[in-house]
C-alpha positions in Angstrom: 9.7 -39.0 39.1 11.9 -36.5 37.2 15.2 -37.6 35.8 17.2 -35.5 38.2 15.9 -37.5 41.1 16.9 -40.9 39.5 20.4 -42.3 39.8 19.8 -45.6 37.9 17.2 -46.9 35.6 16.7 -50.1 33.7 14.3 -50.1 30.8 13.3 -53.4 29.3 16.6 -55.1 30.1 17.1 -58.6 28.8 20.3 -60.5 29.4 21.2 -64.0 28.1 24.1 -66.3 28.7 25.1 -68.8 26.0 26.5 -72.2 26.6 27.3 -74.1 23.5 24.0 -74.5 21.6 21.9 -73.6 24.6 21.0 -70.3 26.2 19.9 -69.1 29.6 17.9 -65.8 29.9 19.1 -64.7 33.3 17.2 -61.3 33.2 13.8 -61.0 31.6 12.5 -57.6 30.6 13.6 -55.8 33.7 12.2 -52.4 34.5 13.6 -50.7 37.6 14.3 -47.2 39.1 16.7 -46.3 41.9 15.9 -42.8 43.3 18.6 -40.6 44.8 19.4 -41.1 48.5 17.8 -44.5 48.5 19.1 -47.9 49.6 17.7 -50.9 47.8 18.3 -54.5 48.8 18.3 -57.3 46.2 17.6 -60.8 47.4 17.2 -64.1 45.5 18.6 -67.6 45.4 22.1 -68.3 44.0 22.0 -68.2 40.2 18.9 -66.1 40.2 20.6 -63.2 38.4 21.5 -60.9 41.3 25.2 -60.6 40.4 24.4 -60.1 36.7 21.9 -57.3 37.7 24.6 -55.6 39.8 27.2 -56.0 37.1 25.0 -54.3 34.5 24.1 -51.5 37.0 27.8 -50.9 37.7 28.7 -50.9 34.0 30.9 -54.0 34.5 29.0 -55.8 31.9 27.4 -54.5 28.7 23.7 -54.7 28.3 22.5 -56.9 25.4 18.9 -55.6 25.1 17.2 -52.6 26.7 18.7 -49.5 28.4 20.8 -49.0 31.5 20.6 -45.3 32.4 22.9 -43.6 34.9 22.2 -40.0 35.8 20.1 -39.6 32.7 22.9 -41.0 30.5 22.0 -44.0 28.3 25.1 -46.2 28.7 24.6 -49.0 26.2 26.3 -47.3 23.3 29.1 -45.6 25.2 32.7 -46.4 24.4 34.9 -48.1 27.0 36.6 -45.0 28.1 33.3 -43.2 28.6 32.1 -46.0 30.8 35.3 -46.0 32.8 34.8 -42.2 33.4 31.3 -42.9 34.8 32.6 -45.7 37.0 35.4 -43.6 38.4 33.3 -40.5 39.0 29.9 -41.8 39.9 30.1 -45.4 41.2 31.7 -47.2 44.2 32.0 -50.9 44.5 32.0 -53.2 47.6 32.4 -56.9 47.0 32.1 -60.1 49.1 35.7 -60.9 48.2 37.7 -58.0 49.4 40.0 -56.5 46.7 42.4 -54.4 48.7 45.9 -53.9 47.3 48.2 -56.0 49.6 51.3 -53.8 49.1 49.5 -50.7 50.4 48.3 -49.9 53.9 44.7 -49.0 54.8 45.2 -45.3 54.3 46.9 -45.7 50.9 44.1 -48.1 49.7 41.5 -45.5 50.5 43.4 -42.7 48.9 43.7 -44.4 45.5 40.3 -43.4 44.0 41.0 -39.7 44.9 44.4 -39.8 43.1 42.8 -41.4 40.1 40.6 -38.3 39.9 43.7 -36.1 40.0 43.3 -34.8 43.5 46.5 -33.8 45.3 48.0 -36.0 48.0 47.4 -33.7 50.9 43.7 -33.2 50.4 43.3 -36.9 49.5 45.0 -38.0 52.7 42.8 -35.6 54.8 39.7 -37.0 53.2 40.8 -40.6 53.6 41.5 -40.0 57.3 38.0 -38.7 57.7 36.6 -41.9 56.2 38.9 -44.0 58.4 37.5 -42.2 61.4 33.9 -42.8 60.1 34.8 -46.5 59.9 36.4 -46.4 63.4 39.8 -47.4 62.0 41.9 -44.4 62.6 44.4 -46.5 64.7 44.7 -49.0 61.9 45.6 -46.5 59.1 49.2 -47.7 58.6 48.4 -51.4 58.6 48.5 -53.5 55.5 45.5 -55.8 54.6 47.4 -58.9 55.8 47.4 -57.5 59.4 43.7 -56.5 59.4 40.8 -58.7 60.2 38.2 -59.6 57.6 35.8 -57.1 59.1 38.4 -54.3 59.2 39.4 -55.0 55.6 35.8 -54.7 54.5 35.4 -51.4 56.4 38.5 -50.1 54.5 36.8 -51.3 51.2 33.7 -49.4 52.1 35.7 -46.2 52.8 37.5 -46.6 49.5 34.1 -47.0 47.7 32.7 -43.9 49.3 35.7 -41.5 49.2 34.8 -40.0 45.8 31.2 -39.3 47.0 29.7 -41.5 44.3 26.0 -41.2 43.3 25.8 -45.0 43.4 27.2 -47.8 45.6 27.1 -51.3 44.3 27.5 -53.9 47.1 27.5 -57.6 46.3 27.1 -59.7 49.5 29.3 -57.2 51.5 29.1 -59.3 54.7 29.0 -62.7 53.0 32.4 -63.8 54.2 32.3 -62.3 57.7 31.4 -63.9 61.1 28.2 -62.7 62.8 30.0 -60.1 65.0 32.0 -58.6 62.2 29.0 -58.7 59.9 26.9 -56.6 62.4 29.7 -54.0 62.8 30.2 -53.7 59.0 26.4 -53.5 58.3 25.9 -50.7 60.9 28.9 -48.7 59.6 27.9 -49.3 56.0 24.4 -47.8 56.5 25.7 -45.0 58.7 28.1 -43.9 56.0 25.6 -44.2 53.2 23.1 -42.0 55.2 25.9 -39.4 55.8 27.1 -39.3 52.2 23.6 -39.5 50.8 24.8 -42.1 48.2 22.2 -44.4 46.7 23.0 -48.1 46.9 22.1 -51.4 45.5 23.0 -54.2 47.9 22.7 -57.9 47.0 22.4 -59.9 50.2 21.4 -63.2 51.8 21.5 -61.4 55.2 18.2 -61.0 57.0 19.7 -58.3 59.3 21.0 -56.3 56.3 17.8 -56.5 54.3 15.9 -55.1 57.3 17.9 -51.9 57.1 17.3 -51.0 53.4 14.6 -48.7 52.2 13.1 -51.1 49.6 13.6 -54.8 49.0 13.4 -56.4 45.5 13.6 -60.1 44.8 15.0 -61.7 41.6 13.4 -65.0 40.8 13.8 -66.9 37.5 15.1 -63.8 35.8 12.2 -61.5 36.9 12.4 -58.6 39.4 9.7 -58.3 42.1 9.2 -55.6 44.7 8.7 -57.1 48.1 
């Protein structure tokens, strides 16, 4: 597969956590490729290394050994500002715990990534409204997070993650805190929006329903990555 068709690649990645005099190797010589326009599910028990894998993929943690490559750029030696630029321009994040800014309404929360890229307010607002429509939340645009349900908040978070048309979406248990009805709605809208925007995605999940919708499933077990 040529580099231009690869969004993310791990080469011989090893990651270790240290506790006092002891150490835990949470990722053991991981090799992995995420192609463009591909959605991959990551499953595994709690503590298996899923979150560490996603943090490294999203440049939220620095790789200790090996290479994490995004859009053909080797990231391990990049300076902090260079990593921030990659995150801002090429990666969107969706978390189990929803991190919306409480003082801003749904529309304003979605606009923020566009403004950080220097886009003007008028075009940012227009694009944000398109994503609110995609998430079936047009009538909730002026509501602050405190007056939105958990499922509605997560849909706002998905729209915010996608508005800059990132190459890569990192989603860590995106339906983990939702009831079954909200989870189904959020799952369907997440996949519809990923297919429309053609973003690649890494989704860590315990949800059987969600893992059925991805293109490929990998399992992390005892620090090793296996294709299911």
